PyMOL CGO cylinders between C-alpha atoms (Angstrom):
from pymol import cmd
from pymol.cgo import CYLINDER

trace = [
    CYLINDER, 0.38, -110.58, -6.56, 1.93, -114.04, -6.60, 0.3, 1, 1, 1, 1, 1, 1,
    CYLINDER, 1.93, -114.04, -6.60, -0.09, -116.81, -4.99, 0.3, 1, 1, 1, 1, 1, 1,
    CYLINDER, -0.09, -116.81, -4.99, 1.82, -118.90, -2.46, 0.3, 1, 1, 1, 1, 1, 1,
    CYLINDER, 1.82, -118.90, -2.46, 1.13, -122.59, -2.08, 0.3, 1, 1, 1, 1, 1, 1,
    CYLINDER, 1.13, -122.59, -2.08, 2.45, -124.36, 0.99, 0.3, 1, 1, 1, 1, 1, 1,
    CYLINDER, 2.45, -124.36, 0.99, 3.13, -127.85, -0.28, 0.3, 1, 1, 1, 1, 1, 1,
    CYLINDER, 3.13, -127.85, -0.28, 5.58, -130.73, -0.54, 0.3, 1, 1, 1, 1, 1, 1,
    CYLINDER, 5.58, -130.73, -0.54, 6.35, -133.01, -3.43, 0.3, 1, 1, 1, 1, 1, 1,
    CYLINDER, 6.35, -133.01, -3.43, 5.27, -136.24, -1.81, 0.3, 1, 1, 1, 1, 1, 1,
    CYLINDER, 5.27, -136.24, -1.81, 1.71, -135.03, -1.25, 0.3, 1, 1, 1, 1, 1, 1,
    CYLINDER, 1.71, -135.03, -1.25, -0.84, -135.97, -3.90, 0.3, 1, 1, 1, 1, 1, 1,
    CYLINDER, -0.84, -135.97, -3.90, -3.34, -133.58, -2.36, 0.3, 1, 1, 1, 1, 1, 1,
    CYLINDER, -3.34, -133.58, -2.36, -0.86, -130.74, -2.67, 0.3, 1, 1, 1, 1, 1, 1,
    CYLINDER, -0.86, -130.74, -2.67, -0.21, -131.86, -6.25, 0.3, 1, 1, 1, 1, 1, 1,
    CYLINDER, -0.21, -131.86, -6.25, -3.89, -131.37, -7.13, 0.3, 1, 1, 1, 1, 1, 1,
    CYLINDER, -3.89, -131.37, -7.13, -3.72, -127.73, -6.05, 0.3, 1, 1, 1, 1, 1, 1,
    CYLINDER, -3.72, -127.73, -6.05, -0.29, -127.12, -7.58, 0.3, 1, 1, 1, 1, 1, 1,
    CYLINDER, -0.29, -127.12, -7.58, -1.31, -128.62, -10.92, 0.3, 1, 1, 1, 1, 1, 1,
    CYLINDER, -1.31, -128.62, -10.92, -4.48, -126.52, -11.03, 0.3, 1, 1, 1, 1, 1, 1,
    CYLINDER, -4.48, -126.52, -11.03, -2.42, -123.40, -10.38, 0.3, 1, 1, 1, 1, 1, 1,
    CYLINDER, -2.42, -123.40, -10.38, 0.23, -124.33, -12.93, 0.3, 1, 1, 1, 1, 1, 1,
    CYLINDER, 0.23, -124.33, -12.93, -2.24, -125.10, -15.73, 0.3, 1, 1, 1, 1, 1, 1,
    CYLINDER, -2.24, -125.10, -15.73, -4.40, -122.07, -14.92, 0.3, 1, 1, 1, 1, 1, 1,
    CYLINDER, -4.40, -122.07, -14.92, -1.68, -119.61, -15.88, 0.3, 1, 1, 1, 1, 1, 1,
    CYLINDER, -1.68, -119.61, -15.88, -1.97, -117.74, -12.59, 0.3, 1, 1, 1, 1, 1, 1,
    CYLINDER, -1.97, -117.74, -12.59, 1.26, -116.51, -11.00, 0.3, 1, 1, 1, 1, 1, 1,
    CYLINDER, 1.26, -116.51, -11.00, 2.16, -118.75, -8.09, 0.3, 1, 1, 1, 1, 1, 1,
    CYLINDER, 2.16, -118.75, -8.09, 5.11, -120.11, -6.19, 0.3, 1, 1, 1, 1, 1, 1,
    CYLINDER, 5.11, -120.11, -6.19, 5.56, -123.16, -3.96, 0.3, 1, 1, 1, 1, 1, 1,
    CYLINDER, 5.56, -123.16, -3.96, 6.61, -122.87, -0.32, 0.3, 1, 1, 1, 1, 1, 1,
    CYLINDER, 6.61, -122.87, -0.32, 8.10, -126.12, 0.94, 0.3, 1, 1, 1, 1, 1, 1,
    CYLINDER, 8.10, -126.12, 0.94, 6.48, -127.70, 3.97, 0.3, 1, 1, 1, 1, 1, 1,
    CYLINDER, 6.48, -127.70, 3.97, 8.83, -130.03, 5.82, 0.3, 1, 1, 1, 1, 1, 1,
    CYLINDER, 8.83, -130.03, 5.82, 6.15, -132.61, 6.51, 0.3, 1, 1, 1, 1, 1, 1,
    CYLINDER, 6.15, -132.61, 6.51, 8.54, -135.45, 7.25, 0.3, 1, 1, 1, 1, 1, 1,
    CYLINDER, 8.54, -135.45, 7.25, 10.46, -133.20, 9.61, 0.3, 1, 1, 1, 1, 1, 1,
    CYLINDER, 10.46, -133.20, 9.61, 7.28, -132.63, 11.60, 0.3, 1, 1, 1, 1, 1, 1,
    CYLINDER, 7.28, -132.63, 11.60, 6.61, -129.04, 10.53, 0.3, 1, 1, 1, 1, 1, 1,
    CYLINDER, 6.61, -129.04, 10.53, 2.83, -129.46, 10.33, 0.3, 1, 1, 1, 1, 1, 1,
    CYLINDER, 2.83, -129.46, 10.33, 2.78, -130.73, 13.93, 0.3, 1, 1, 1, 1, 1, 1,
    CYLINDER, 2.78, -130.73, 13.93, 4.44, -127.65, 15.36, 0.3, 1, 1, 1, 1, 1, 1,
    CYLINDER, 4.44, -127.65, 15.36, 2.35, -124.99, 17.15, 0.3, 1, 1, 1, 1, 1, 1,
    CYLINDER, 2.35, -124.99, 17.15, 3.76, -122.25, 14.91, 0.3, 1, 1, 1, 1, 1, 1,
    CYLINDER, 3.76, -122.25, 14.91, 2.49, -123.96, 11.76, 0.3, 1, 1, 1, 1, 1, 1,
    CYLINDER, 2.49, -123.96, 11.76, -0.93, -124.61, 13.27, 0.3, 1, 1, 1, 1, 1, 1,
    CYLINDER, -0.93, -124.61, 13.27, -1.16, -121.05, 14.56, 0.3, 1, 1, 1, 1, 1, 1,
    CYLINDER, -1.16, -121.05, 14.56, 0.10, -119.14, 11.54, 0.3, 1, 1, 1, 1, 1, 1,
    CYLINDER, 0.10, -119.14, 11.54, -0.47, -121.44, 8.53, 0.3, 1, 1, 1, 1, 1, 1,
    CYLINDER, -0.47, -121.44, 8.53, -3.21, -124.05, 9.10, 0.3, 1, 1, 1, 1, 1, 1,
    CYLINDER, -3.21, -124.05, 9.10, -4.92, -124.95, 12.34, 0.3, 1, 1, 1, 1, 1, 1,
    CYLINDER, -4.92, -124.95, 12.34, -5.73, -128.38, 10.87, 0.3, 1, 1, 1, 1, 1, 1,
    CYLINDER, -5.73, -128.38, 10.87, -2.03, -129.14, 10.57, 0.3, 1, 1, 1, 1, 1, 1,
    CYLINDER, -2.03, -129.14, 10.57, -2.23, -130.09, 6.92, 0.3, 1, 1, 1, 1, 1, 1,
    CYLINDER, -2.23, -130.09, 6.92, -0.94, -129.13, 3.49, 0.3, 1, 1, 1, 1, 1, 1,
    CYLINDER, -0.94, -129.13, 3.49, -1.70, -127.75, 0.97, 0.3, 1, 1, 1, 1, 1, 1,
    CYLINDER, -1.70, -127.75, 0.97, -2.42, -124.21, 2.07, 0.3, 1, 1, 1, 1, 1, 1,
    CYLINDER, -2.42, -124.21, 2.07, -2.93, -121.42, -0.46, 0.3, 1, 1, 1, 1, 1, 1,
    CYLINDER, -2.93, -121.42, -0.46, -2.37, -117.76, 0.39, 0.3, 1, 1, 1, 1, 1, 1,
    CYLINDER, -2.37, -117.76, 0.39, -3.38, -115.05, -2.06, 0.3, 1, 1, 1, 1, 1, 1,
    CYLINDER, -3.38, -115.05, -2.06, -3.17, -111.69, -0.35, 0.3, 1, 1, 1, 1, 1, 1,
    CYLINDER, -3.17, -111.69, -0.35, -5.76, -111.76, 2.41, 0.3, 1, 1, 1, 1, 1, 1,
    CYLINDER, -5.76, -111.76, 2.41, -7.25, -115.04, 1.17, 0.3, 1, 1, 1, 1, 1, 1,
    CYLINDER, -7.25, -115.04, 1.17, -6.06, -118.18, 2.95, 0.3, 1, 1, 1, 1, 1, 1,
    CYLINDER, -6.06, -118.18, 2.95, -7.52, -121.54, 1.91, 0.3, 1, 1, 1, 1, 1, 1,
    CYLINDER, -7.52, -121.54, 1.91, -6.94, -125.15, 2.84, 0.3, 1, 1, 1, 1, 1, 1,
    CYLINDER, -6.94, -125.15, 2.84, -8.16, -128.45, 1.33, 0.3, 1, 1, 1, 1, 1, 1,
    CYLINDER, -8.16, -128.45, 1.33, -7.24, -129.15, -2.28, 0.3, 1, 1, 1, 1, 1, 1,
    CYLINDER, -7.24, -129.15, -2.28, -10.82, -129.08, -3.60, 0.3, 1, 1, 1, 1, 1, 1,
    CYLINDER, -10.82, -129.08, -3.60, -11.45, -125.66, -2.11, 0.3, 1, 1, 1, 1, 1, 1,
    CYLINDER, -11.45, -125.66, -2.11, -8.19, -124.35, -3.57, 0.3, 1, 1, 1, 1, 1, 1,
    CYLINDER, -8.19, -124.35, -3.57, -9.09, -125.76, -6.97, 0.3, 1, 1, 1, 1, 1, 1,
    CYLINDER, -9.09, -125.76, -6.97, -12.46, -124.03, -6.78, 0.3, 1, 1, 1, 1, 1, 1,
    CYLINDER, -12.46, -124.03, -6.78, -10.74, -120.72, -6.00, 0.3, 1, 1, 1, 1, 1, 1,
    CYLINDER, -10.74, -120.72, -6.00, -8.35, -121.20, -8.91, 0.3, 1, 1, 1, 1, 1, 1,
    CYLINDER, -8.35, -121.20, -8.91, -11.35, -121.75, -11.19, 0.3, 1, 1, 1, 1, 1, 1,
    CYLINDER, -11.35, -121.75, -11.19, -13.09, -118.66, -9.88, 0.3, 1, 1, 1, 1, 1, 1,
    CYLINDER, -13.09, -118.66, -9.88, -10.00, -116.54, -10.41, 0.3, 1, 1, 1, 1, 1, 1,
    CYLINDER, -10.00, -116.54, -10.41, -8.83, -117.97, -13.74, 0.3, 1, 1, 1, 1, 1, 1,
    CYLINDER, -8.83, -117.97, -13.74, -12.12, -118.97, -15.35, 0.3, 1, 1, 1, 1, 1, 1,
    CYLINDER, -12.12, -118.97, -15.35, -10.74, -122.47, -15.99, 0.3, 1, 1, 1, 1, 1, 1,
    CYLINDER, -10.74, -122.47, -15.99, -11.62, -126.02, -14.90, 0.3, 1, 1, 1, 1, 1, 1,
    CYLINDER, -11.62, -126.02, -14.90, -14.93, -125.13, -13.24, 0.3, 1, 1, 1, 1, 1, 1,
    CYLINDER, -14.93, -125.13, -13.24, -17.38, -126.28, -15.90, 0.3, 1, 1, 1, 1, 1, 1,
    CYLINDER, -17.38, -126.28, -15.90, -19.50, -124.45, -18.45, 0.3, 1, 1, 1, 1, 1, 1,
    CYLINDER, -19.50, -124.45, -18.45, -22.75, -124.32, -16.48, 0.3, 1, 1, 1, 1, 1, 1,
    CYLINDER, -22.75, -124.32, -16.48, -24.38, -125.27, -13.19, 0.3, 1, 1, 1, 1, 1, 1,
    CYLINDER, -24.38, -125.27, -13.19, -24.99, -128.84, -14.30, 0.3, 1, 1, 1, 1, 1, 1,
    CYLINDER, -24.99, -128.84, -14.30, -21.31, -129.38, -15.09, 0.3, 1, 1, 1, 1, 1, 1,
    CYLINDER, -21.31, -129.38, -15.09, -20.23, -127.64, -11.88, 0.3, 1, 1, 1, 1, 1, 1,
    CYLINDER, -20.23, -127.64, -11.88, -22.35, -130.02, -9.82, 0.3, 1, 1, 1, 1, 1, 1,
    CYLINDER, -22.35, -130.02, -9.82, -21.01, -133.03, -11.71, 0.3, 1, 1, 1, 1, 1, 1,
    CYLINDER, -21.01, -133.03, -11.71, -17.44, -131.81, -11.17, 0.3, 1, 1, 1, 1, 1, 1,
    CYLINDER, -17.44, -131.81, -11.17, -18.15, -131.43, -7.46, 0.3, 1, 1, 1, 1, 1, 1,
    CYLINDER, -18.15, -131.43, -7.46, -19.60, -134.94, -7.39, 0.3, 1, 1, 1, 1, 1, 1,
    CYLINDER, -19.60, -134.94, -7.39, -16.36, -136.38, -8.76, 0.3, 1, 1, 1, 1, 1, 1,
    CYLINDER, -16.36, -136.38, -8.76, -14.13, -134.24, -6.54, 0.3, 1, 1, 1, 1, 1, 1,
    CYLINDER, -14.13, -134.24, -6.54, -16.00, -135.47, -3.47, 0.3, 1, 1, 1, 1, 1, 1,
    CYLINDER, -16.00, -135.47, -3.47, -15.90, -139.05, -4.73, 0.3, 1, 1, 1, 1, 1, 1,
    CYLINDER, -15.90, -139.05, -4.73, -12.17, -138.78, -5.29, 0.3, 1, 1, 1, 1, 1, 1,
    CYLINDER, -12.17, -138.78, -5.29, -11.50, -137.25, -1.87, 0.3, 1, 1, 1, 1, 1, 1,
    CYLINDER, -11.50, -137.25, -1.87, -13.45, -140.01, -0.14, 0.3, 1, 1, 1, 1, 1, 1,
    CYLINDER, -13.45, -140.01, -0.14, -12.98, -143.09, -2.30, 0.3, 1, 1, 1, 1, 1, 1,
    CYLINDER, -12.98, -143.09, -2.30, -9.81, -142.68, -4.35, 0.3, 1, 1, 1, 1, 1, 1,
    CYLINDER, -9.81, -142.68, -4.35, -7.23, -140.18, -3.12, 0.3, 1, 1, 1, 1, 1, 1,
    CYLINDER, -7.23, -140.18, -3.12, -7.73, -140.78, 0.58, 0.3, 1, 1, 1, 1, 1, 1,
    CYLINDER, -7.73, -140.78, 0.58, -7.29, -144.54, 0.12, 0.3, 1, 1, 1, 1, 1, 1,
    CYLINDER, -7.29, -144.54, 0.12, -4.47, -144.28, -2.42, 0.3, 1, 1, 1, 1, 1, 1,
    CYLINDER, -4.47, -144.28, -2.42, -2.59, -141.70, -0.37, 0.3, 1, 1, 1, 1, 1, 1,
    CYLINDER, -2.59, -141.70, -0.37, -2.77, -143.75, 2.81, 0.3, 1, 1, 1, 1, 1, 1,
    CYLINDER, -2.77, -143.75, 2.81, -1.80, -146.98, 1.04, 0.3, 1, 1, 1, 1, 1, 1,
    CYLINDER, -1.80, -146.98, 1.04, 1.16, -145.34, -0.68, 0.3, 1, 1, 1, 1, 1, 1,
    CYLINDER, 1.16, -145.34, -0.68, 2.29, -143.88, 2.65, 0.3, 1, 1, 1, 1, 1, 1,
    CYLINDER, 2.29, -143.88, 2.65, 2.06, -147.21, 4.47, 0.3, 1, 1, 1, 1, 1, 1,
    CYLINDER, 2.06, -147.21, 4.47, 4.02, -149.05, 1.78, 0.3, 1, 1, 1, 1, 1, 1,
    CYLINDER, 4.02, -149.05, 1.78, 6.68, -146.47, 0.96, 0.3, 1, 1, 1, 1, 1, 1,
    CYLINDER, 6.68, -146.47, 0.96, 7.15, -144.20, 3.96, 0.3, 1, 1, 1, 1, 1, 1,
    CYLINDER, 7.15, -144.20, 3.96, 6.81, -146.56, 6.92, 0.3, 1, 1, 1, 1, 1, 1,
    CYLINDER, 6.81, -146.56, 6.92, 9.48, -149.03, 8.09, 0.3, 1, 1, 1, 1, 1, 1,
    CYLINDER, 9.48, -149.03, 8.09, 8.76, -152.49, 6.69, 0.3, 1, 1, 1, 1, 1, 1,
    CYLINDER, 8.76, -152.49, 6.69, 8.44, -153.99, 10.14, 0.3, 1, 1, 1, 1, 1, 1,
    CYLINDER, 8.44, -153.99, 10.14, 5.69, -151.52, 11.04, 0.3, 1, 1, 1, 1, 1, 1,
    CYLINDER, 5.69, -151.52, 11.04, 3.62, -151.86, 7.89, 0.3, 1, 1, 1, 1, 1, 1,
    CYLINDER, 3.62, -151.86, 7.89, 0.11, -153.22, 8.59, 0.3, 1, 1, 1, 1, 1, 1,
    CYLINDER, 0.11, -153.22, 8.59, -0.05, -155.83, 5.85, 0.3, 1, 1, 1, 1, 1, 1,
    CYLINDER, -0.05, -155.83, 5.85, -3.72, -156.68, 6.32, 0.3, 1, 1, 1, 1, 1, 1,
    CYLINDER, -3.72, -156.68, 6.32, -4.72, -153.02, 6.20, 0.3, 1, 1, 1, 1, 1, 1,
    CYLINDER, -4.72, -153.02, 6.20, -2.69, -152.52, 3.04, 0.3, 1, 1, 1, 1, 1, 1,
    CYLINDER, -2.69, -152.52, 3.04, -4.32, -155.51, 1.37, 0.3, 1, 1, 1, 1, 1, 1,
    CYLINDER, -4.32, -155.51, 1.37, -7.79, -154.33, 2.40, 0.3, 1, 1, 1, 1, 1, 1,
    CYLINDER, -7.79, -154.33, 2.40, -7.11, -150.84, 1.03, 0.3, 1, 1, 1, 1, 1, 1,
    CYLINDER, -7.11, -150.84, 1.03, -5.77, -152.20, -2.24, 0.3, 1, 1, 1, 1, 1, 1,
    CYLINDER, -5.77, -152.20, -2.24, -8.88, -154.33, -2.72, 0.3, 1, 1, 1, 1, 1, 1,
    CYLINDER, -8.88, -154.33, -2.72, -11.11, -151.30, -2.22, 0.3, 1, 1, 1, 1, 1, 1,
    CYLINDER, -11.11, -151.30, -2.22, -8.94, -149.23, -4.53, 0.3, 1, 1, 1, 1, 1, 1,
    CYLINDER, -8.94, -149.23, -4.53, -9.24, -151.85, -7.27, 0.3, 1, 1, 1, 1, 1, 1,
    CYLINDER, -9.24, -151.85, -7.27, -13.02, -151.38, -7.24, 0.3, 1, 1, 1, 1, 1, 1,
    CYLINDER, -13.02, -151.38, -7.24, -12.61, -147.63, -7.63, 0.3, 1, 1, 1, 1, 1, 1,
    CYLINDER, -12.61, -147.63, -7.63, -9.99, -147.90, -10.36, 0.3, 1, 1, 1, 1, 1, 1,
    CYLINDER, -9.99, -147.90, -10.36, -12.44, -150.08, -12.26, 0.3, 1, 1, 1, 1, 1, 1,
    CYLINDER, -12.44, -150.08, -12.26, -15.26, -147.59, -11.73, 0.3, 1, 1, 1, 1, 1, 1,
    CYLINDER, -15.26, -147.59, -11.73, -13.14, -144.71, -13.05, 0.3, 1, 1, 1, 1, 1, 1,
    CYLINDER, -13.14, -144.71, -13.05, -11.84, -146.81, -15.93, 0.3, 1, 1, 1, 1, 1, 1,
    CYLINDER, -11.84, -146.81, -15.93, -15.39, -147.72, -16.98, 0.3, 1, 1, 1, 1, 1, 1,
    CYLINDER, -15.39, -147.72, -16.98, -16.53, -144.11, -16.71, 0.3, 1, 1, 1, 1, 1, 1,
    CYLINDER, -16.53, -144.11, -16.71, -13.71, -142.99, -19.02, 0.3, 1, 1, 1, 1, 1, 1,
    CYLINDER, -13.71, -142.99, -19.02, -14.70, -145.42, -21.78, 0.3, 1, 1, 1, 1, 1, 1,
    CYLINDER, -14.70, -145.42, -21.78, -15.37, -143.28, -24.85, 0.3, 1, 1, 1, 1, 1, 1,
    CYLINDER, -15.37, -143.28, -24.85, -14.47, -140.08, -22.97, 0.3, 1, 1, 1, 1, 1, 1,
    CYLINDER, -14.47, -140.08, -22.97, -11.41, -137.86, -23.06, 0.3, 1, 1, 1, 1, 1, 1,
    CYLINDER, -11.41, -137.86, -23.06, -12.17, -136.24, -19.71, 0.3, 1, 1, 1, 1, 1, 1,
    CYLINDER, -12.17, -136.24, -19.71, -14.19, -137.14, -16.64, 0.3, 1, 1, 1, 1, 1, 1,
    CYLINDER, -14.19, -137.14, -16.64, -16.93, -134.52, -16.95, 0.3, 1, 1, 1, 1, 1, 1,
    CYLINDER, -16.93, -134.52, -16.95, -16.67, -132.07, -19.83, 0.3, 1, 1, 1, 1, 1, 1,
    CYLINDER, -16.67, -132.07, -19.83, -15.02, -131.79, -23.23, 0.3, 1, 1, 1, 1, 1, 1,
    CYLINDER, -15.02, -131.79, -23.23, -11.92, -130.36, -21.58, 0.3, 1, 1, 1, 1, 1, 1,
    CYLINDER, -11.92, -130.36, -21.58, -9.95, -130.57, -18.35, 0.3, 1, 1, 1, 1, 1, 1,
    CYLINDER, -9.95, -130.57, -18.35, -11.90, -129.76, -15.19, 0.3, 1, 1, 1, 1, 1, 1,
    CYLINDER, -11.90, -129.76, -15.19, -11.26, -130.00, -11.49, 0.3, 1, 1, 1, 1, 1, 1,
    CYLINDER, -11.26, -130.00, -11.49, -12.66, -133.52, -11.63, 0.3, 1, 1, 1, 1, 1, 1,
    CYLINDER, -12.66, -133.52, -11.63, -9.63, -134.57, -13.68, 0.3, 1, 1, 1, 1, 1, 1,
    CYLINDER, -9.63, -134.57, -13.68, -7.18, -132.54, -11.61, 0.3, 1, 1, 1, 1, 1, 1,
    CYLINDER, -7.18, -132.54, -11.61, -8.52, -134.11, -8.42, 0.3, 1, 1, 1, 1, 1, 1,
    CYLINDER, -8.52, -134.11, -8.42, -8.76, -137.74, -9.51, 0.3, 1, 1, 1, 1, 1, 1,
    CYLINDER, -8.76, -137.74, -9.51, -5.26, -137.80, -11.00, 0.3, 1, 1, 1, 1, 1, 1,
    CYLINDER, -5.26, -137.80, -11.00, -3.67, -136.61, -7.75, 0.3, 1, 1, 1, 1, 1, 1,
    CYLINDER, -3.67, -136.61, -7.75, -1.93, -139.82, -6.69, 0.3, 1, 1, 1, 1, 1, 1,
    CYLINDER, -1.93, -139.82, -6.69, -1.88, -141.72, -9.97, 0.3, 1, 1, 1, 1, 1, 1,
    CYLINDER, -1.88, -141.72, -9.97, 1.29, -140.13, -11.39, 0.3, 1, 1, 1, 1, 1, 1,
    CYLINDER, 1.29, -140.13, -11.39, 3.53, -141.04, -8.46, 0.3, 1, 1, 1, 1, 1, 1,
    CYLINDER, 3.53, -141.04, -8.46, 6.32, -143.52, -9.20, 0.3, 1, 1, 1, 1, 1, 1,
    CYLINDER, 6.32, -143.52, -9.20, 6.26, -145.32, -5.84, 0.3, 1, 1, 1, 1, 1, 1,
    CYLINDER, 6.26, -145.32, -5.84, 4.41, -148.65, -5.92, 0.3, 1, 1, 1, 1, 1, 1,
    CYLINDER, 4.41, -148.65, -5.92, 1.12, -148.85, -4.06, 0.3, 1, 1, 1, 1, 1, 1,
    CYLINDER, 1.12, -148.85, -4.06, -0.81, -151.37, -6.11, 0.3, 1, 1, 1, 1, 1, 1,
    CYLINDER, -0.81, -151.37, -6.11, -1.88, -149.23, -9.07, 0.3, 1, 1, 1, 1, 1, 1,
    CYLINDER, -1.88, -149.23, -9.07, -0.94, -150.68, -12.46, 0.3, 1, 1, 1, 1, 1, 1,
    CYLINDER, -0.94, -150.68, -12.46, -1.85, -148.29, -15.27, 0.3, 1, 1, 1, 1, 1, 1,
    CYLINDER, -1.85, -148.29, -15.27, -1.63, -151.02, -17.89, 0.3, 1, 1, 1, 1, 1, 1,
    CYLINDER, -1.63, -151.02, -17.89, -4.50, -152.86, -16.17, 0.3, 1, 1, 1, 1, 1, 1,
    CYLINDER, -4.50, -152.86, -16.17, -6.83, -149.90, -16.76, 0.3, 1, 1, 1, 1, 1, 1,
    CYLINDER, -6.83, -149.90, -16.76, -6.45, -148.77, -20.39, 0.3, 1, 1, 1, 1, 1, 1,
    CYLINDER, -6.45, -148.77, -20.39, -8.96, -145.92, -20.20, 0.3, 1, 1, 1, 1, 1, 1,
    CYLINDER, -8.96, -145.92, -20.20, -7.27, -144.47, -17.11, 0.3, 1, 1, 1, 1, 1, 1,
    CYLINDER, -7.27, -144.47, -17.11, -3.90, -144.94, -18.78, 0.3, 1, 1, 1, 1, 1, 1,
    CYLINDER, -3.90, -144.94, -18.78, -5.03, -143.04, -21.89, 0.3, 1, 1, 1, 1, 1, 1,
    CYLINDER, -5.03, -143.04, -21.89, -6.57, -140.30, -19.75, 0.3, 1, 1, 1, 1, 1, 1,
    CYLINDER, -6.57, -140.30, -19.75, -3.41, -139.84, -17.68, 0.3, 1, 1, 1, 1, 1, 1,
    CYLINDER, -3.41, -139.84, -17.68, -1.33, -139.75, -20.86, 0.3, 1, 1, 1, 1, 1, 1,
    CYLINDER, -1.33, -139.75, -20.86, -3.67, -137.18, -22.37, 0.3, 1, 1, 1, 1, 1, 1,
    CYLINDER, -3.67, -137.18, -22.37, -3.46, -135.00, -19.28, 0.3, 1, 1, 1, 1, 1, 1,
    CYLINDER, -3.46, -135.00, -19.28, 0.33, -135.26, -19.12, 0.3, 1, 1, 1, 1, 1, 1,
    CYLINDER, 0.33, -135.26, -19.12, 0.54, -134.07, -22.73, 0.3, 1, 1, 1, 1, 1, 1,
    CYLINDER, 0.54, -134.07, -22.73, -1.25, -130.82, -21.83, 0.3, 1, 1, 1, 1, 1, 1,
    CYLINDER, -1.25, -130.82, -21.83, 0.96, -127.77, -22.17, 0.3, 1, 1, 1, 1, 1, 1,
    CYLINDER, 0.96, -127.77, -22.17, 2.35, -126.81, -18.79, 0.3, 1, 1, 1, 1, 1, 1,
    CYLINDER, 2.35, -126.81, -18.79, 1.83, -130.20, -17.13, 0.3, 1, 1, 1, 1, 1, 1,
    CYLINDER, 1.83, -130.20, -17.13, 4.52, -131.34, -14.73, 0.3, 1, 1, 1, 1, 1, 1,
    CYLINDER, 4.52, -131.34, -14.73, 4.96, -134.47, -12.65, 0.3, 1, 1, 1, 1, 1, 1,
    CYLINDER, 4.96, -134.47, -12.65, 4.66, -134.05, -8.87, 0.3, 1, 1, 1, 1, 1, 1,
    CYLINDER, 4.66, -134.05, -8.87, 8.36, -134.01, -8.03, 0.3, 1, 1, 1, 1, 1, 1,
    CYLINDER, 8.36, -134.01, -8.03, 9.03, -131.54, -10.87, 0.3, 1, 1, 1, 1, 1, 1,
    CYLINDER, 9.03, -131.54, -10.87, 6.24, -129.21, -9.80, 0.3, 1, 1, 1, 1, 1, 1,
    CYLINDER, 6.24, -129.21, -9.80, 6.76, -129.03, -6.03, 0.3, 1, 1, 1, 1, 1, 1,
    CYLINDER, 6.76, -129.03, -6.03, 9.80, -129.04, -3.75, 0.3, 1, 1, 1, 1, 1, 1,
    CYLINDER, 9.80, -129.04, -3.75, 10.61, -132.18, -1.81, 0.3, 1, 1, 1, 1, 1, 1,
    CYLINDER, 10.61, -132.18, -1.81, 10.95, -135.83, -2.77, 0.3, 1, 1, 1, 1, 1, 1,
    CYLINDER, 10.95, -135.83, -2.77, 12.04, -139.12, -1.18, 0.3, 1, 1, 1, 1, 1, 1,
    CYLINDER, 12.04, -139.12, -1.18, 15.45, -138.60, -2.78, 0.3, 1, 1, 1, 1, 1, 1,
    CYLINDER, 15.45, -138.60, -2.78, 16.00, -135.65, -0.45, 0.3, 1, 1, 1, 1, 1, 1,
    CYLINDER, 16.00, -135.65, -0.45, 15.86, -138.00, 2.53, 0.3, 1, 1, 1, 1, 1, 1,
    CYLINDER, 15.86, -138.00, 2.53, 17.81, -140.87, 0.99, 0.3, 1, 1, 1, 1, 1, 1,
]
cmd.load_cgo(trace, "trace")
């Protein structure tokens, strides 16, 4: 049975789930969510797809899951990949996934949205600057952690990598300069050279160009 992932190309959180599915080798297909057309706000979506009104949503037969970290965990359980070699690694992976969700992706996603998907006259400049300052601290933390390492936790790709990279491949400017963080840059390059890797707009339907 083919797994369905409700997603859209502009979403870094959806990208985390889509990339995990793509690299796992499991059969899956994307289902476009018209986020910018207000689909997730509609009662039908909240009733039949996700009561939280969010994407991504994964459906595999009778299994329906939301939140990228939960979907990644399911992909690991089903494929045997990215979940760590033992309990110690699994806990460390979870630690980084939770850190990313709270400190990195949530801040990067919001900042990217405010800069690129809101009218200029409505952009909260002080909020953007505050977010970028906090993000700089977290980029530095991740960059330091990756010194002398190929991957965040183990000797291969895990969900920690697939979570933390979620927004860092997007081309829209939001204050992240890869060249300023050489260890992150090398890590992102290494991940993008993995067989099966695709950039967000190549992996999922929907991009800003569709609305241009």
